[in-house]
N, C-alpha and C positions, 0 to 999 in steps of 0.2 A: 466099724471104723466110719466115722462121721464123714470123712472125706470122700469115701466111696459113695455116699448117698448123694452128695452134691456136686456131681460132675455135670457141667452144663449140657454136653452133648448127650448123655444119657437122658436128662430130664427132657431135653427137646425132643428126643425120639419117643419117649413115652407121651408127650403131649401130642405128638402127631399121630400116635397109634390110637389114642382115645378119640381125637377129633376126625379121623380118617382122612386127613389132609395135611399138606405140609407148607402151604404159602401163608407166610405172616403179613405180607401186604407191606406197604410203604417202603422201608429200606431195613437195613441190618442194624441201624443204630441201638436197638433194644438189646442187642447181645452183649453189648459192653456192661449195661447196669446188671444184666444177668449174672455174667461172670464175676463182677464185683460183689454182689450179694451172696453168691455161692461161697466165695473166699471168706467173706466176713462171716457168715454163718458157720463155717468151719473153724475159723481162727479166733473169732472175737465173742460170738453170741453166747456161749456157755450154755448150749441147749441141753435140756433134759431129754430122756428117751422119748417121752411123749412129745416134747418140744420139736424133735427131729421130725416125727410125723406131721405135725402142724405146719412147721416150715415147708416140708415138701409139698403139702397141699397148697400153701400159700404162693408156691413157684409155678406148680403145674396148672393149677386153675386159670390164672389169667393168661397163659399161653394158649390153653384149650378155647377159652372164651374169644381171643383174639384170631386163631385160626377158623373158628366157626363163623365169626362175625365176617372175615374177609371172604369166606366161602359163600356166605349168603349174599354178599355185596357183589360178588362176580356173577352169581345166578340171578341177581335182580339188580341189573346196571343202573336203574333208574334211581336206586336209593342214594347214589353218589351226588345227584343233582338236588337233592332236598335241602332247602334253606334252613339254616339256624338264626332266626332273626331277633335281634335286640335281647340277647339273654341276660337274665340279671344274676350276678355274682356277688355272694356275700363273702367277703374277705375280712381280714384283721387277725389279730393274735387269737390263738386258741383260748378257750375260757373266757370270752369276752361277750357272751351272749349271742353268738353267731348260731348255735344250735337252736335256741328257742325262738330266735328271729327267724330262722329258716323254717322251723316247724310251724310258726304261726302263719307265715306268709303262704307256706304250702297248703293251708286251708282254703286259699282264694281258688275258685273254681277256674279261673282264667290263667292261673300260673301251673306249671307242671314240673315237679321235682322227679328226679330219677329215684325210684323206690329201691330199697335194700334187695329184695328178691330179685329184680330184673336187672340190677347192676351185677349181683353175684352169679346169676344163671340167665344170661341174655339171649340164649340160643334154644330153640327158635325164638324170633321176637315175640313180645307179648301181643295178645290179641284183644281187642276192645270188648269183645263178648265174654272174655274170661279173665278180664283184668284184675277182678277181685276174687276169683276162685281158682285161679290156676294152681295145679298141685306143687309148683315150685315155692309157693309161699309157705306152705306147711314145712317144706323141707328145709327152707332157709331159717324159719323159726326155731325149728327143731336144733338146728346148728348153734343159733345165738343162745338158746337155753343151756346146751351143753357147756358152752364157755362159763356160763354162771356157775354151773355145777363144778367146774374145775377151779374157779376163782370165785368163791362166794362174795357178794357185794359188788362184783363188777358192773352189773347193770344199773345198780343204784348210782355207782359213780359216773356212769357213761351209759345212758339209756340207748337201747337199741331194739329194732324190731323189723320183722319182714316187710311191714306196710309203711315203715318210716322213710323219709327222704334219706339218701345216702350221699355221703361226701364225695368230692371229685378224686380224692387220692386213691379210691377204690378203682376207679376208672383207669387213671394213668398208671396204675400198677401193671396194667398190660404193656407198658413201654419199659417196665423196671426202672423208672425214674420218678419215684414217689416217695412221699414222707411217710406213707404208711408203713413201709418196711422198717425205717430207722426210728420209729415210735414203737412198734411191735417187738423188736429186737435189739439187743445191744449191739450196734454196728458202727464204731467210731470211724473206721476208714470210709465206709459208704456214706455216712451222713456229711463228712466233710467234703467228699466228691460232690455230692448232691447240693451243697451249700455254695461251694466255690468254683467247681469246674464243671459240671454237667451242662449240656445244652438241653434246655427243657422245651425248645420249639417242638420237636417231633412228638413229645407227650401231648402237647395240646392239638397238634394235628391228628393224633389217635383219639383224643378226646371228642374231637368233632365226628369222626367216624363212628364212635360208640353212640353218640346221641342221634345221629342220622339212622343208625341201625334200629334203635328203640322206638323211633318215632316212625319207622316204616311199617311197624305193626300197629301201633296205636298212634294214629297222626295227631298232631298237635291242634290242627285246626286254628282256632283263634287263641290258643294258649301260647304262653311264652315259657321258655325253659327257666326254671328257678334252680340255681346251683350254689354250692357252698362248700368252701375248704380254706381254713387259715392258710394252707400252703400257698395260695395264690398271691398272698402279700409278698412273698419272696420273688414272684416270677410275673409281675404285673405287664412287664414289657412283652413277654412272650404270649401272655393271655390277649393282649389287645392286638398283637400282631395276627393272631388266629381268629379273634372276634372283634373286629374294629368298632362295631356299633354296640358293644357290651354296655350294660349299665352296671357300675360298681358301687357296692355299698360296704363301706368300711367301719368296723366297730372299733371302739377305743375304750381302754381300761388301764388302770395303773399296772404297769408290767410287772411289778414286784410279786402281786398277788397272782398274775397269770402265771409266773414263773414257778411259784409253789404249788399252785394247783395242776399244772400240766405235768410237773415232776412227779406228783403222787398219782396222776392218771397213767403216765408212762410206766411207772414201777408196777401198778396193778396189771397193766396189760402185758407186760414183759414176764410175768408169773405164770402166764399161760405156757409158756414155753421154756422157762428156765427157772432153777431153784436158786439161782444166784443173781440177785438184783437187789440194788439199794436206791433209796430216794437220793441221797447225795450224788451218786454215779449219774442217775436221769437228770438231776438239777444242772450239772455241769454242762451236759448237751443242750438242755432246754434254754439255759441263759444265753450260750453263744448263740443259738438259733434266733432267740427273740430279739437280742441286741443288734445281730446283722440284719434281721428282717426288718426292723424298725427304722434303721438307718438306710437301708436299701429301698424301702418303701418311700421314704421322704426323698431320696434322690431321684427316684422314678417319676414321682409325681410332679417334680419340677423339670422333667426331662421332656425333650422333643417327642419321645415315643408316646408319651400320654397327653400331649397338648391337645386341648378341646375335648378331652375324654369326659363323659359324665360320671362323677364320682360324689356320692353322698356320705357324708360322715354322721355316724350315730354314737353319742356317748352311753356307755354301759349304764352309769348311774341314772341318767334321763330315762333309758328304756325301762329299767328295773322299777323306777318310781312310778312311770305312767306308760306302759307299753303301748296304748292305743294312742295317746296323743303323739308319741314317737313314730308310729306307724302312719297315722294320718300325714305327718309332715314328711315321712319319707315317701307316701305315695304321691303327694303333691310335687315333690322334687323330681320324681320319676316321671310326672305327667300321666299318673293313673288315677283312676277314681275307685275308692274303697266302697265296694258295693255292701248293700245292707246284708246280703247272704254271706258274703266274705268276711264281714265282721262278726255276723252271728257264729258262723263257724269257728273263727278264732277265739271268741270268747268261750264257746263250749271247750275247745281244746285246752284253753288257759285254765279253766275251771277243773279240768279232769287231770291236769299236769301242773300243779302249783309250784313244784320245785321246793328246796329247801335252803336255797342261797349258799349251798356249799357245805352247811353243817360243820362237823368236825373232822372232815375228812383229809384236810390238809393245813399245815402250819409253816410258817416261813422257817421256823427253827429246824424243821426236818431237812431243809435243802442243804445246810452247811455253808451257805453262801454269805459274803459280806453285804449287808444290806446298804451301807453307806456307798460302797463302791459301785454296786449295781445301779443305785439310784442316780449316781453321777453319769453313768453310761446311758441312761434313758431320759435324762433331764431335757435334753434338746427336743426329744419327741413330745415330751409331756407339754413344754412350753408352747410349741407349735400348734397343737391341737386342744390345748386347754384341758388337759387330762389331770385332774386333782390326784394327790397323794390320797391312798386309802390306808386306814389302820392295817397294819399287817396281822393276818390271822395266826 
């Protein structure tokens, strides 16, 4: 019986047993998200047998990580005073070049992304002397490759790796207030709560605790955190409330191709845990989220909450046409200098990861949505930021 697997009290007990402690830190606001997730996984997610096991791991793992991070913090109280100065956040709709921009900037030795292996397995904190040889790297890579075996082609659609920078949604999973869950699983009630009702401020407080934990083992020194998630677009006010000196980079692209691309990716991800997923079902959620996110993003950028905030806009079309002209402009606006070493690293990475522009992996027709209606819903955004219509794939 699926309901028996997803009892919050039993999951919490299991996590505490694994971690060997029971202090989750901060406050208990994370319990609301966990309960909503459990309800949705039972009633709405249509999990397969293996999906039940995957989902249980996706709930227990962030709790264990959180417990261990809080324990380390209590045992090493100086961690709490470590500053997170002028972090760079790449935001924008998903599938707008955020990932390749993030991966390229991550080649700059003066910028530090949180890597997948240390986000998934943060305890004990990574150490500088074993940062590239830690056994958790191989463990994380094996887990990623297992996903590819379960859903062939997944890594082509969404490249992942243990030594690649990871998105912030994997961090805020520890607050159970994260889009990672509503993308990976069919959770209509949870995603609407996340979109319209949830308080995301505690998730950003936990996000800071997580970064402090990671840099307690590998000090940032002269480096600045480089962070990325499209989910930040929906919560810019909560982001800057926690990081008032953040530098924000927003990417822009025709939302219709964004919707068709993210719908196809969501469908692929959900196939890991469910035998009952469809692109139109995913597209209905993706469309609502994108429209709401763009409208909310515009309002927030005009609000007092973001007054004086440094925000740089990057056009997807410009970036794809000439990545390094875009990066030089971006560095100039961020007040940074693109060093010869950083540029050489970026060029080497781009040569090794040329991409295919999306190939034939998604089409608008697959979504089942009315293009004319959606175009009207996003027209104000496109006009404001000068985002051209693209031919629909």
